[in-house]
TORTI-554394 format. One line per 2 residues: their letters; for each residue x, y, z of N, C-alpha, C. Coordinates in steps of 0.001 Angstrom, whole numbers. Example, Ala and Ser with C-alpha at 12.3 -4.5 7.8 and 13.67 -1.06 7.14 Angstrom:
2
as = 13190/-5690/7800/12300/-4500/7800/13200/-3300/7800 ~ 12850/-2250/7080/13670/-1060/7140/12900/30/7870
% end
This chain:
342
xx = -135438/64249/-32421/-135971/65392/-31673/-134888/66441/-31433 ~ -133664/65994/-31144/-132559/66914/-30907/-132228/67701/-32167
xx = -132259/66997/-33337/-131976/67663/-34600/-133005/68752/-34856 ~ -134285/68452/-34539/-135345/69426/-34747/-135112/70666/-33897
xx = -134634/70468/-32659/-134345/71597/-31776/-133254/72472/-32378 ~ -132189/71831/-32918/-131111/72572/-33550/-131645/73385/-34726
xx = -132513/72732/-35564/-133056/73403/-36735/-133876/74620/-36338 ~ -134733/74459/-35320/-135559/75567/-34879/-134708/76704/-34339
xx = -133661/76336/-33608/-132746/77348/-33053/-132058/78107/-34176 ~ -131610/77339/-35171/-130916/77935/-36313/-131847/78886/-37069
xx = -133083/78454/-37299/-134049/79283/-38024/-134330/80573/-37265 ~ -134515/80447/-35946/-134795/81634/-35131/-133644/82630/-35186
xx = -132421/82094/-35057/-131257/82968/-35076/-131061/83593/-36445 ~ -131292/82804/-37494/-131159/83329/-38852/-132162/84450/-39088
xx = -133405/84226/-38638/-134431/85253/-38775/-134042/86508/-37997 ~ -133466/86284/-36833/-133009/87403/-36011/-131960/88226/-36737
xx = -131014/87521/-37410/-129958/88211/-38163/-130560/89050/-39282 ~ -131536/88455/-40004/-132182/89164/-41104/-132904/90393/-40566
xx = -133565/90185/-39427/-134301/91284/-38803/-133362/92406/-38399 ~ -132211/92029/-37796/-131231/93020/-37367/-130711/93805/-38556
xx = -130322/93086/-39639/-129784/93763/-40813/-130838/94683/-41421 ~ -132118/94249/-41356/-133196/95079/-41867/-133334/96355/-41060
xx = -133154/96250/-39749/-133241/97424/-38887/-132133/98408/-39198 ~ -130936/97859/-39495/-129795/98722/-39767/-129990/99509/-41063
xx = -130714/98890/-42013/-130932/99571/-43284/-132041/100625/-43176 ~ -132876/100488/-42162/-134021/101390/-42015/-133570/102749/-41506
xx = -134255/103769/-41974/-133955/105117/-41498/-134520/105338/-40103 ~ -135535/104552/-39740/-136161/104694/-38432/-135580/103674/-37468
xx = -134770/104126/-36532/-134157/103228/-35558/-135212/102785/-34550 ~ -135282/101480/-34308/-136273/100962/-33374/-135814/101213/-31950
xx = -136705/101673/-31141/-136380/101997/-29754/-136518/100741/-28899 ~ -135482/100429/-28117/-135493/99250/-27253/-135841/99608/-25812
xx = -135571/100844/-25420/-135835/101263/-24047/-135677/102764/-23904 ~ -135946/103230/-22698/-135878/104673/-22467/-135585/104922/-20998
xx = -134717/105857/-20733/-134391/106248/-19356/-134413/107775/-19279 ~ -135334/108305/-18474/-135459/109755/-18318/-135574/110453/-19678
xx = -136322/109822/-20586/-136527/110407/-21900/-135411/110143/-22889 ~ -134287/109590/-22396/-133168/109274/-23302/-133366/107871/-23852
xx = -133333/107767/-25178/-133661/106507/-25842/-132456/105563/-25950 ~ -132762/104260/-25839/-131787/103196/-26116/-132306/102458/-27333
xx = -131493/102395/-28392/-131949/101844/-29659/-131569/100378/-29805 ~ -132367/99667/-30631/-132175/98234/-30815/-130801/97910/-31394
xx = -130302/98734/-32315/-128985/98449/-32894/-127878/98552/-31857 ~ -128070/99358/-30819/-127103/99432/-29724/-127134/98152/-28898
xx = -128347/97633/-28672/-128493/96367/-27944/-127847/95237/-28726 ~ -128132/95188/-30037/-127574/94127/-30885/-126057/94175/-30907
xx = -125496/95387/-30844/-124039/95526/-30847/-123390/94859/-29657 ~ -124124/94806/-28535/-123580/94190/-27326/-123592/92670/-27390
xx = -124466/92085/-28227/-124597/90623/-28244/-124122/89996/-29552 ~ -123455/90793/-30394/-123031/90281/-31706/-122181/89039/-31584
xx = -121159/89074/-30729/-120267/87920/-30597/-120994/86699/-30047 ~ -121916/86916/-29091/-122681/85789/-28546/-123553/85164/-29620
xx = -124172/86006/-30447/-125020/85513/-31523/-124229/84638/-32473 ~ -123040/85105/-32873/-122237/84328/-33810/-121656/83076/-33159
xx = -121461/83115/-31850/-120990/81914/-31163/-122034/80800/-31264 ~ -123312/81140/-31090/-124382/80158/-31238/-124464/79666/-32681
xx = -124412/80592/-33634/-124485/80220/-35047/-123319/79320/-35433 ~ -122139/79619/-34910/-120957/78816/-35221/-121126/77400/-34683
xx = -121633/77282/-33454/-121831/75959/-32857/-122825/75148/-33680 ~ -123881/75796/-34138/-124880/75106/-34956/-124272/74660/-36272
xx = -123492/75542/-36917/-122897/75186/-38208/-121886/74055/-38053 ~ -121133/74056/-36946/-120183/72975/-36707/-120903/71639/-36529
xx = -122042/71673/-35826/-122830/70452/-35640/-123323/69928/-36981 ~ -123768/70828/-37832/-124241/70430/-39158/-123106/69850/-40001
xx = -121943/70464/-39914/-120795/69981/-40694/-120389/68586/-40228 ~ -120396/68362/-38909/-120085/67028/-38371/-121079/66001/-38905
xx = -122371/66359/-38886/-123404/65440/-39371/-123260/65198/-40876 ~ -122952/66250/-41631/-122772/66114/-43079/-121588/65215/-43395
xx = -120503/65370/-42632/-119333/64507/-42832/-119660/63050/-42550 ~ -120456/62802/-41528/-120840/61433/-41181/-121676/60803/-42303
xx = -122588/61591/-42862/-123405/61094/-43972/-122553/60827/-45217 ~ -121580/61705/-45466/-120669/61500/-46602/-119861/60222/-46408
xx = -119378/60004/-45178/-118588/58802/-44890/-119401/57534/-45151 ~ -120651/57534/-44706/-121520/56375/-44951/-121780/56193/-46443
xx = -121960/57321/-47137/-122265/57270/-48566/-121113/56670/-49365 ~ -119859/57106/-49095/-118728/56592/-49880/-118502/55106/-49601
xx = -118766/54672/-48362/-118639/53251/-48043/-119677/52435/-48812 ~ -120912/52949/-48878/-121977/52233/-49597/-121686/52183/-51098
xx = -121172/53279/-51641/-120868/53313/-53080/-119772/52308/-53411 ~ -118711/52295/-52586/-117602/51381/-52844/-118043/49926/-52684
xx = -118822/49663/-51628/-119313/48294/-51415/-120219/47860/-52568 ~ -121064/48778/-53022/-121942/48454/-54133/-121192/48169/-55415
xx = -120111/48922/-55652/-119324/48700/-56869/-118642/47339/-56867 ~ -118406/46790/-55682/-117755/45470/-55568/-118777/44352/-55330
xx = -120043/44757/-55183/-121117/43798/-54917/-120902/43019/-53606 ~ -120465/43754/-52587/-120296/43158/-51261/-120975/44063/-50238
xx = -121103/43581/-49016/-121704/44397/-47970/-120688/45405/-47435 ~ -121190/46441/-46763/-120304/47441/-46156/-119410/46786/-45099
xx = -119976/45863/-44316/-119183/45170/-43292/-118040/44375/-43931 ~ -118311/43719/-45033/-117258/42960/-45722/-116187/43890/-46264
xx = -116627/45023/-46802/-115670/46014/-47317/-114755/46511/-46204 ~ -115362/46850/-45070/-114578/47341/-43933/-113577/46300/-43467
xx = -114013/45061/-43320/-113135/43988/-42853/-111955/43786/-43796 ~ -112232/43750/-45077/-111203/43471/-46075/-110214/44639/-46210
xx = -110743/45868/-46307/-109890/47020/-46562/-109112/47452/-45307 ~ -109722/47322/-44137/-109000/47670/-42916/-107858/46691/-42675
xx = -108055/45434/-43084/-106972/44454/-42996/-105830/44847/-43939 ~ -106178/45336/-45131/-105160/45767/-46095/-104352/46953/-45547
xx = -105053/47926/-45013/-104371/49112/-44488/-103493/48755/-43300 ~ -103943/47771/-42493/-103171/47379/-41303/-101835/46733/-41670
xx = -101688/46256/-42901/-100417/45689/-43330/-99348/46774/-43470 ~ -99804/47992/-43798/-98872/49117/-43924/-98791/49914/-42624
xx = -99959/50185/-42069/-100030/50948/-40811/-100258/49973/-39664 ~ -99193/49325/-39230/-99315/48296/-38188/-99650/48926/-36844
xx = -100102/48080/-35925/-100429/48584/-34598/-99189/49128/-33894 ~ -98043/48478/-34098/-96795/48966/-33499/-96439/50346/-34038
xx = -96619/50545/-35320/-96355/51850/-35931/-97331/52891/-35389 ~ -98576/52485/-35217/-99595/53382/-34665/-99218/53814/-33246
xx = -98745/52872/-32446/-98308/53184/-31070/-97140/54157/-31104 ~ -96181/53881/-31981/-94987/54732/-32063/-95334/56131/-32572
xx = -96129/56206/-33629/-96466/57505/-34227/-97262/58395/-33289 ~ -98037/57772/-32395/-98882/58544/-31481/-98341/58573/-30052
xx = -97093/58111/-29883/-96429/58144/-28571/-97298/57515/-27476 ~ -97773/56294/-27736/-98660/55606/-26797/-97944/54551/-25950
xx = -96609/54529/-26025/-95858/53493/-25305/-96139/53518/-23801 ~ -96410/54711/-23265/-96639/54834/-21827/-98044/54462/-21390
xx = -98943/54284/-22358/-100317/53919/-22025/-101327/54717/-22823 ~ -102602/54413/-22633/-103692/55064/-23351/-104752/55534/-22370
xx = -105588/56463/-22825/-106678/56958/-21978/-108009/56671/-22661 ~ -109016/56437/-21859/-110370/56224/-22350/-111015/57598/-22538
xx = -111645/57824/-23688/-112284/59117/-23948/-113327/59458/-22888 ~ -113937/58447/-22293/-114952/58700/-21268/-114340/59065/-19931
xx = -113067/58742/-19739/-112371/59078/-18498/-110926/59453/-18842 ~ -110733/60664/-19375/-109422/61047/-19900/-108361/61322/-18846
xx = -108704/61207/-17577/-107747/61536/-16520/-107013/60307/-15969 ~ -107308/59124/-16522/-106647/57912/-16050/-105892/57263/-17197
xx = -104615/56977/-16956/-103761/56347/-17971/-103760/54834/-17765 ~ -104031/54094/-18834/-104067/52633/-18763/-102852/52046/-19498
xx = -101970/51343/-18784/-100821/50703/-19458/-101299/49729/-20531 ~ -100498/49584/-21579/-100891/48732/-22707/-100970/47256/-22340
xx = -100247/46836/-21294/-100238/45415/-20934/-101356/45039/-19966 ~ -102310/45972/-19732/-103476/45651/-18911/-104667/45362/-19826
xx = -105652/44578/-19360/-106832/44299/-20200/-107527/45572/-20678 ~ -107676/46527/-19774/-108344/47783/-20142/-107529/48540/-21185
xx = -106202/48600/-20974/-105332/49296/-21910/-105341/48660/-23285 ~ -105306/47323/-23316/-105315/46597/-24592/-106617/46832/-25344
xx = -107728/46854/-24611/-109027/47062/-25256/-109146/48481/-25821 ~ -108729/49470/-25022/-108787/50867/-25474/-107895/51071/-26693
xx = -106693/50483/-26651/-105767/50607/-27781/-106368/49996/-29039 ~ -106941/48825/-28909/-107503/48146/-30073/-108671/48942/-30684
xx = -109540/49477/-29811/-110661/50281/-30307/-110159/51534/-31040 ~ -109138/52156/-30451/-108564/53355/-31057/-107909/53038/-32395
xx = -107218/51920/-32456/-106535/51501/-33690/-107539/51166/-34785 ~ -108610/50474/-34433/-109637/50134/-35416/-110312/51401/-35953
xx = -110528/52354/-35084/-111101/53631/-35509/-110158/54339/-36474 ~ -108873/54291/-36178/-107859/54891/-37042/-107876/54252/-38434
xx = -107945/52925/-38488/-107957/52225/-39780/-109204/52596/-40585 ~ -110323/52695/-39915/-111567/53064/-40606/-111463/54474/-41182
xx = -110902/55373/-40403/-110749/56752/-40873/-109838/56809/-42098 ~ -108760/56032/-42069/-107853/55989/-43222/-108572/55493/-44468
xx = -109384/54468/-44313/-110139/53933/-45445/-111123/54974/-45975 ~ -111864/55583/-45075/-112859/56573/-45491/-112190/57752/-46189
xx = -111026/58185/-45673/-110300/59288/-46311/-109922/58936/-47750 ~ -109482/57694/-47971/-109139/57248/-49328/-110364/57306/-50238
xx = -111493/56847/-49719/-112711/56809/-50522/-113259/58214/-50786 ~ -113099/59105/-49833/-113551/60487/-50045/-112781/61134/-51187
xx = -111495/60837/-51261/-110691/61357/-52371/-111130/60705/-53685 ~ -111316/59399/-53661/-111700/58649/-54864/-113019/59149/-55444
xx = -113993/59440/-54576/-115319/59835/-55049/-115559/61353/-54968 ~ -114472/62110/-54808/-114504/63572/-54845/-115556/64145/-53870
xx = -115558/63621/-52675/-116511/64082/-51658/-116051/65417/-51085 ~ -116977/66301/-50837/-116631/67589/-50224/-117835/68175/-49508
xx = -117539/68991/-48516/-118577/69684/-47758/-118843/71031/-48429 ~ -120108/71343/-48638/-120475/72602/-49279/-121127/73588/-48301
xx = -121314/73158/-47057/-121874/74056/-46052/-120849/75124/-45690 ~ -121293/76335/-45527/-120378/77419/-45146/-120668/77861/-43718
xx = -119632/78295/-43037/-119784/78754/-41658/-120258/80209/-41663 ~ -120948/80620/-40600/-121358/82033/-40511/-120123/82919/-40354
xx = -120210/84110/-40901/-119082/85038/-40838/-119299/86070/-39750 ~ -118532/86001/-38665/-118626/87058/-37656/-118138/88374/-38262
xx = -118521/89501/-37677/-118044/90788/-38208/-116537/90923/-38020 ~ -115894/91640/-38926/-114462/91886/-38789/-114218/92865/-37651
xx = -113155/92601/-36909/-112770/93472/-35797/-111690/94419/-36288 ~ -111857/95686/-36039/-110889/96691/-36480/-109723/96748/-35487
xx = -108595/96204/-35893/-107390/96205/-35039/-106322/97149/-35589 ~ -106749/98100/-36409/-105810/98988/-37104/-104850/99687/-36151
xx = -105355/100207/-35052/-104520/101014/-34151/-104043/100242/-32923 ~ -104100/98916/-32995/-103641/98086/-31875/-102286/97481/-32217
xx = -101337/97615/-31323/-99991/97088/-31547/-100002/95566/-31548 ~ -99449/94955/-32596/-99351/93501/-32667/-97960/93128/-33147
xx = -97602/91871/-32940/-96305/91343/-33390/-96578/90187/-34328 ~ -95912/90181/-35476/-96230/89209/-36525/-95032/88330/-36859
xx = -95342/87102/-37267/-94353/86165/-37787/-95060/85225/-38760 ~ -94320/84311/-39360/-94893/83446/-40377/-94759/84101/-41733
xx = -95743/83900/-42594/-95742/84513/-43920/-96372/85904/-43811 ~ -95532/86934/-43740/-96018/88288/-43492/-96799/88848/-44669
xx = -96696/88214/-45847/-97422/88677/-47032/-98681/87840/-47301 ~ -98981/86924/-46399/-100112/86011/-46608/-101437/86762/-46609
xx = -102384/86233/-47359/-103729/86812/-47407/-104479/86565/-46101 ~ -104212/85412/-45456/-104943/85028/-44245/-104086/85220/-42996
xx = -104748/85522/-41891/-104032/85771/-40635/-104707/85064/-39467 ~ -103889/84706/-38483/-104382/84184/-37202/-103843/85111/-36124
xx = -104736/85743/-35395/-104352/86678/-34337/-104702/86066/-32990 ~ -103726/86014/-32098/-103934/85424/-30771/-103836/86521/-29718
xx = -104944/86780/-29052/-104979/87766/-27970/-104900/86997/-26658 ~ -103842/87238/-25901/-103620/86414/-24708/-102923/87200/-23610
xx = -102811/86548/-22473/-102217/87151/-21273/-101233/86144/-20676 ~ -100002/86571/-20434/-98984/85660/-19908/-99379/85048/-18569
xx = -100235/85726/-17812/-100650/85225/-16501/-101992/84479/-16548 ~ -102482/84188/-17754/-103763/83494/-17919/-103525/81989/-18032
xx = -104031/81172/-17075/-103807/79717/-17115/-104343/79053/-18381 ~ -105497/79512/-18877/-106073/78926/-20095/-105191/79238/-21305
xx = -104617/80444/-21332/-103695/80815/-22420/-102475/79892/-22399 ~ -102005/79601/-21212/-100837/78729/-21075/-101168/77307/-21536
xx = -102376/76842/-21232/-102794/75504/-21669/-102945/75444/-23193 ~ -103397/76539/-23786/-103623/76566/-25241/-102337/76738/-26026
xx = -101288/77227/-25389/-100048/77563/-26103/-99453/76397/-26896 ~ -99340/75174/-26343/-98770/74066/-27138/-99546/73786/-28420
xx = -100883/73848/-28341/-101707/73611/-29530/-101507/74721/-30558 ~ -101461/75965/-30092/-101281/77088/-31005/-99874/77097/-31589
xx = -98908/76561/-30853/-97540/76434/-31379/-97486/75417/-32511 ~ -98214/74297/-32326/-98274/73287/-33393/-98953/73866/-34634
xx = -99953/74695/-34400/-100648/75333/-35520/-99673/76217/-36298 ~ -98854/76961/-35583/-97866/77826/-36250/-96869/77002/-37062
xx = -96412/75913/-36489/-95443/75073/-37196/-96029/74530/-38497 ~ -97321/74208/-38493/-97956/73642/-39684/-98271/74686/-40752
xx = -98592/75910/-40320/-99108/76890/-41277/-98245/78147/-41406 ~ -97055/78138/-40859/-96223/79349/-40879/-95869/79806/-42291
xx = -95861/78886/-43253/-95544/79262/-44635/-96738/79868/-45364 ~ -97931/79725/-44800/-99139/80123/-45513/-99971/81178/-44793
xx = -99654/81437/-43510/-100495/82318/-42705/-99636/83329/-41953 ~ -100157/84521/-41808/-99528/85537/-40962/-100048/85348/-39534
xx = -99150/85096/-38597/-99530/84909/-37200/-99226/86192/-36419 ~ -100215/86658/-35661/-100070/87893/-34895/-100328/87625/-33417
xx = -99606/88319/-32569/-99794/88198/-31115/-100093/89564/-30530 ~ -101099/89614/-29658/-101486/90841/-28966/-101725/90490/-27500
xx = -101282/91356/-26616/-101450/91104/-25181/-102655/91857/-24637 ~ -103357/91218/-23706/-104510/91834/-23047/-104576/91348/-21613
xx = -104735/92271/-20699/-104882/91928/-19282/-105670/93037/-18599 ~ -105995/92837/-17337/-106745/93859/-16612/-105888/95074/-16313
xx = -104556/94887/-16375/-103619/95994/-16156/-102317/95674/-16886 ~ -101422/96628/-16920/-100123/96410/-17570/-99244/95614/-16607
xx = -99096/94328/-16868/-98333/93446/-15980/-96848/93458/-16361 ~ -95959/93102/-15436/-94518/93057/-15753/-94175/92170/-16951
xx = -94762/90945/-17100/-94424/90138/-18275/-94812/90805/-19593 ~ -95990/91436/-19647/-96417/92124/-20871/-95480/93279/-21176
xx = -95141/94063/-20166/-94231/95194/-20349/-92858/94719/-20811 ~ -92356/93644/-20212/-91039/93125/-20589/-91041/92628/-22032
xx = -92111/91939/-22443/-92192/91431/-23813/-92189/92575/-24819 ~ -92897/93654/-24508/-92931/94806/-25419/-91573/95499/-25483
xx = -90890/95565/-24365/-89551/96167/-24368/-88564/95265/-25114 ~ -88706/93950/-24978/-87856/93016/-25725/-88105/93145/-27225
xx = -89360/93478/-27594/-89703/93642/-29009/-88913/94772/-29645 ~ -88580/95787/-28879/-87792/96909/-29405/-86375/96477/-29771
xx = -85965/95325/-29253/-84651/94757/-29593/-84808/93464/-30390 ~ -85954/93324/-31091/-86250/92178/-31959/-86178/90840/-31227
xx = -86611/90836/-29963/-86581/89596/-29191/-87977/89220/-28663 ~ -89020/89790/-29259/-90367/89535/-28738/-90710/88061/-28759
xx = -90515/87378/-29902/-90976/85998/-30024/-90180/85038/-29149 ~ -88910/85346/-28910/-88130/84508/-27995/-88693/84603/-26575
xx = -89012/85830/-26154/-89585/86040/-24820/-90992/85453/-24745 ~ -91775/85653/-25782/-93143/85130/-25855/-93147/83606/-25671
xx = -92287/82926/-26420/-92214/81471/-26322/-91737/81004/-24958 ~ -90796/81735/-24383/-90269/81351/-23068/-91347/81500/-21983
xx = -92030/82647/-21958/-93005/82903/-20901/-94202/81965/-20971 ~ -94617/81595/-22188/-95735/80663/-22324/-95284/79208/-22251
xx = -94029/78952/-22578/-93541/77574/-22634/-93154/76998/-21289 ~ -92975/77859/-20293/-92585/77402/-18968/-93817/77128/-18108
xx = -93778/76034/-17351/-94875/75758/-16414/-94915/76827/-15325 ~ -93764/77295/-14968/-93640/78383/-14008/-92327/79080/-14282
xx = -92274/80355/-14061/-91026/81057/-14333/-90751/82060/-13223 ~ -89462/82277/-12983/-89029/83252/-11991/-88854/84577/-12722
xx = -89800/85499/-12494/-89744/86746/-13252/-88753/87710/-12606 ~ -87493/87457/-12898/-86421/88322/-12429/-85888/89101/-13627
xx = -86091/90403/-13616/-85755/91234/-14776/-84296/91109/-15166 ~ -83397/91173/-14193/-81962/91138/-14497/-81556/89824/-15150
xx = -82073/88714/-14628/-81708/87423/-15209/-82322/87256/-16600 ~ -83536/87781/-16808/-84168/87682/-18124/-83439/88538/-19156
xx = -82998/89710/-18750/-82220/90569/-19654/-80949/89848/-20089 ~ -80304/89200/-19138/-79083/88460/-19465/-79394/87239/-20321
xx = -80456/86527/-19995/-80820/85320/-20729/-81083/85599/-22206 ~ -81742/86724/-22489/-82092/87042/-23880/-81107/88018/-24515
xx = -80002/88281/-23792/-78912/89112/-24312/-79428/90468/-24792 ~ -80247/91087/-23955/-80780/92411/-24278/-79818/93494/-23804
xx = -79865/94627/-24474/-79101/95790/-24011/-79728/96261/-22708 ~ -78967/96162/-21627/-79515/96408/-20298/-80054/97824/-20135
xx = -79290/98820/-20576/-79704/100209/-20383/-80978/100520/-21171 ~ -81032/100051/-22419/-82211/100291/-23245/-83443/99601/-22666
xx = -83255/98384/-22195/-84382/97629/-21648/-84886/98262/-20357 ~ -83959/98630/-19462/-84351/99259/-18201/-85076/100582/-18445
xx = -84579/101352/-19422/-85201/102629/-19753/-86628/102420/-20260 ~ -86806/101383/-21087/-88141/101063/-21611/-89069/100625/-20489
xx = -88576/99786/-19597/-89403/99278/-18507/-89859/100378/-17561 ~ -89044/101404/-17437/-89356/102515/-16526/-90102/103648/-17215
xx = -90284/103505/-18545/-90899/104578/-19337/-92406/104642/-19121 ~ -92882/105798/-18737/-94324/106001/-18589/-95003/105961/-19960
xx = -94286/106415/-20992/-94847/106415/-22345/-95140/104993/-22816 ~ -94195/104069/-22574/-94398/102682/-22987/-95568/102062/-22240
xx = -95653/102377/-20965/-96762/101893/-20142/-98086/102392/-20718 ~ -98110/103670/-21117/-99327/104278/-21649/-99725/103666/-22996
xx = -98733/103329/-23844/-99006/102710/-25147/-99717/101374/-24957 ~ -99203/100567/-24040/-99799/99254/-23781/-101210/99405/-23222
xx = -101364/100326/-22302/-102674/100576/-21688/-103691/101022/-22742 ~ -103268/101890/-23650/-104149/102376/-24720/-104550/101240/-25644
xx = -103575/100384/-25996/-103878/99232/-26864/-104919/98320/-26232 ~ -104772/98052/-24947/-105707/97151/-24274/-107099/97775/-24174
xx = -107176/99077/-23984/-108469/99758/-23966/-109133/99703/-25339 ~ -108334/99825/-26394/-108870/99735/-27753/-109455/98344/-28019
xx = -108782/97306/-27515/-109306/95952/-27663/-110669/95826/-26998 ~ -110800/96368/-25806/-112080/96294/-25092/-113156/97064/-25848
xx = -112781/98169/-26464/-113748/98982/-27194/-114321/98244/-28396 ~ -113531/97353/-29003/-114027/96595/-30168/-114611/95252/-29750
xx = -114774/95035/-28435/-115485/93860/-27947/-114629/92680/-27541 ~ -113307/92848/-27502/-112433/91745/-27082/-112038/91983/-25631
xx = -112543/91140/-24743/-112302/91322/-23311/-111822/90048/-22632 ~ -111823/88932/-23347/-111492/87637/-22747/-110225/87076/-23389
xx = -109387/86439/-22573/-108208/85742/-23090/-108317/84256/-22758 ~ -107872/83373/-23675/-107388/83727/-25009/-108545/83929/-25984
xx = -108363/84869/-26901/-109275/85036/-28029/-108471/84840/-29303 ~ -108978/84008/-30191/-108312/83779/-31480/-109175/84398/-32577
xx = -108536/85165/-33438/-109226/85752/-34580/-108599/85204/-35857 ~ -109426/84857/-36822/-108946/84424/-38134/-109400/85470/-39141
xx = -108430/86071/-39807/-108704/87199/-40704/-109456/88303/-39968 ~ -109060/88508/-38703/-109622/89535/-37834/-111111/89338/-37557
xx = -111564/88079/-37637/-112918/87716/-37222/-112788/86728/-36067 ~ -113553/86914/-35002/-113437/86058/-33818/-113773/84618/-34183
xx = -112856/83708/-33840/-113045/82273/-34053/-113678/81687/-32801 ~ -114774/80911/-32977/-115545/80417/-31830/-115385/78914/-31588
xx = -114497/78248/-32306/-114351/76801/-32161/-113351/76409/-31093 ~ -113063/75106/-30970/-112083/74610/-29996/-110687/75161/-30297
xx = -109942/75449/-29241/-108589/75990/-29410/-107581/74855/-29524 ~ -107731/74056/-30568/-106815/72953/-30819/-106211/73103/-32206
xx = -105042/72535/-32377/-104348/72565/-33657/-105221/71989/-34772 ~ -105855/70863/-34504/-106653/70193/-35531/-107904/70981/-35893
xx = -108606/71504/-34888/-109858/72226/-35143/-109593/73517/-35922 ~ -108622/74293/-35484/-108312/75542/-36193/-107723/75220/-37559
xx = -106942/74131/-37637/-106371/73714/-38913/-107440/73384/-39937 ~ -108489/72674/-39493/-109591/72356/-40406/-110272/73631/-40896
xx = -110426/74580/-39991/-111045/75856/-40344/-110191/76571/-41395 ~ -108870/76581/-41202/-107971/77233/-42158/-107988/76520/-43508
xx = -107993/75194/-43471/-108009/74430/-44728/-109259/74762/-45545 ~ -110401/74868/-44867/-111638/75229/-45558/-111550/76647/-46114
xx = -110889/77512/-45350/-110733/78901/-45781/-109861/78988/-47029 ~ -108806/78173/-47072/-107910/78173/-48233/-108656/77744/-49497
xx = -109612/76822/-49332/-110371/76364/-50500/-111262/77476/-51056 ~ -111777/78299/-50133/-112663/79396/-50552/-111873/80561/-51122
xx = -110815/80960/-50419/-109989/82095/-50853/-108530/81740/-50651 ~ -107927/81018/-51567/-106530/80597/-51417/-105562/81759/-51418
xx = -104443/81559/-50715/-103380/82554/-50750/-102764/82610/-52132 ~ -102413/83775/-52627/-101740/83855/-53919/-100431/83082/-53885
xx = -100223/82196/-54835/-98975/81453/-54918/-98945/80188/-54104 ~ -100005/79935/-53266/-100047/78708/-52441/-100720/77586/-53190
% end
């Protein structure tokens, strides 16, 4: 019943998209409302909900991809078991035992830094030491799941399994006149743009995951950073002034990497070895303040108002802000349109 609900939702939204595109092609704009004789057109209404529409479509496509992967996993297990004339349960028992000889439980604990304990997915806020019954059970379940995944990954490669479902494409956001700072592969075909605010708690929580993403893909992706806040804050202003002395990324990493920081301009100037006079002049410059303010207004004009917002190839990404989730999205993107030379 739940699957049917998803399908109906997907069909309705898809029809809506077709209808919207049809309206845009029509010479006669459909009227959505009227105030004192002044018309409000349907394409104007649709423009306000574009990101919400694609967020729903993205969630539906992700659900389908998860289900498709699960079916593929079952299929490769059945094919392998059939080729050996044994049951799937026998295959799992035999092959997981083989993999455990190489990937031991001790190695699994070490590789995943579990020496201090494990958490139950149903209650992630409580740490269970490994020498407790609960901790031992959680560890064993997690380890068995790991072994199964390793086996399935081997079989997916062996039987050339792949997902052919494509994700919906949100509209590209025009960031041409917005100041950004780039690192990684500056000539890469693909880009990850992170719009964030140094004073945003969610941005701070996402920073470690986005840092891991950069470490994994810095050779293949252009990473861009843009600041957005309700006003020009001292940290944003300081980062932009540091950028004039090629110290933006050092300041960016410091401000997001600290649980709390003492925002003392003089000590920060000394810490990052900035030219004091140039930095002070920039911080006091009304022109610099105006540039940042203009950039943030431009972001709002193109529909970006929330931090953190991640864009991939200048299209808003609607998935989880984790290294693994965004990494999977990038890997799929590389298969469709690989970087030249990668």
